[in-house]
N, C-alpha and C positions, 0 to 999 in steps of 0.2 A: 593429165587429163583432169576433164572439169569435170566440177562434180554435181551431183544429179539432182535436178530439182525435190525427188521425193525424199533425198538422203537432208535433207535443207529443211523442210517441210516438218518430217520425223524430225529431227532436231527441235527446230521450234516450237510444238506441240512437247516435249518432251520437258521443255524449258519454259512453258507458259504460264506455268506457275506462281514464277517470279515477279512478274509485272509483266506490260503492254512490249512484248515480242514481236520486231517485224526484223526484216532483211532485206537489204538492198545488192545488189550485182553491183561489185569493182571487179575491174581487170580479169572479168574471166571466171571471179569465183565470188564468195558472200560473204557483207560483214553482217554479223549479226547484233542486235542493240535491242534493250532490255528500257523503257523508257525513255525512246529518243538517246540513250549513251550507248558506243560500242563496245560492248563488252568481247567479244570476241570476230573470230571470221573462219568463214569454213572451204577447207580449200582441201582438192583431192579428195573429198569424200572423208575428210575428218576436219572433230568439232579442235579450234584451236583456240582458249581464253586465253585472255590478258592475264598475266602473273600482278599475286595481291597479297600482302602477305595473311588476310583469313580465306584465300582462298589452298594457301599452303597447308594452313593449317589443320583447315577440314578434308585432308586428300589425303589417303591413307599413302597408295602411293604415289609415288608423285612423276611423269614425267614430261618431260619437257624440251622442244625444239620450234623451232621458224616455222610457218606455215609458209615459205617466202625468202630467195633468196635474199638477202642482207635485212629483214626483219629482227627486229627483238626477241628475244627466246618468246614462247609462250606453253602455256599447261597443255595439253593434249591429252583431250576425254574421248574416255574409251570407254564408260560405262553410262553407257546409253538409258539401258532401260531402268536407270534406281529414279522414278519422275522425282520418288519425294530428295533424294539427297541430291538430284541435278536442282530443284527449285531453289534448296536453301544456298546452295551454293555461288551459282547464280547473286544468288539475293545479298552474298555478300562480297561477293567480288562487285557487281550494284556500289555498293554504300560507300567501298574504299577507292573505287578511280572519282578522278577529277570530272567534274563537266568540262568537255568541249567545250572552247575560245570559242567565242564567233568569229568569225570571220568583217572584217568593216571595211564599208564598200567605198571607194573615191571615187 
């Protein structure tokens, strides 16, 4: 089941205090970006955030799962109504994640 655009836009609205939040359709689902850095995915109307130590320290209850077969485990975020917490959580995650490497053109 593909994610609904309404769910994607709701999640992005809930985390928009963390920075410039955008999404991009990827393989039928969505990549979620903060300040041009990918921080997570939305698959099957579930919000998956890349694992970081900072994120782990902020979560009361840690739920981990892979967004798709073969993917590394991510945090499953189901407390989507707490905008203040989500902003702090995404900011901390963003700060800890490395910038994406740019691909060299041949």
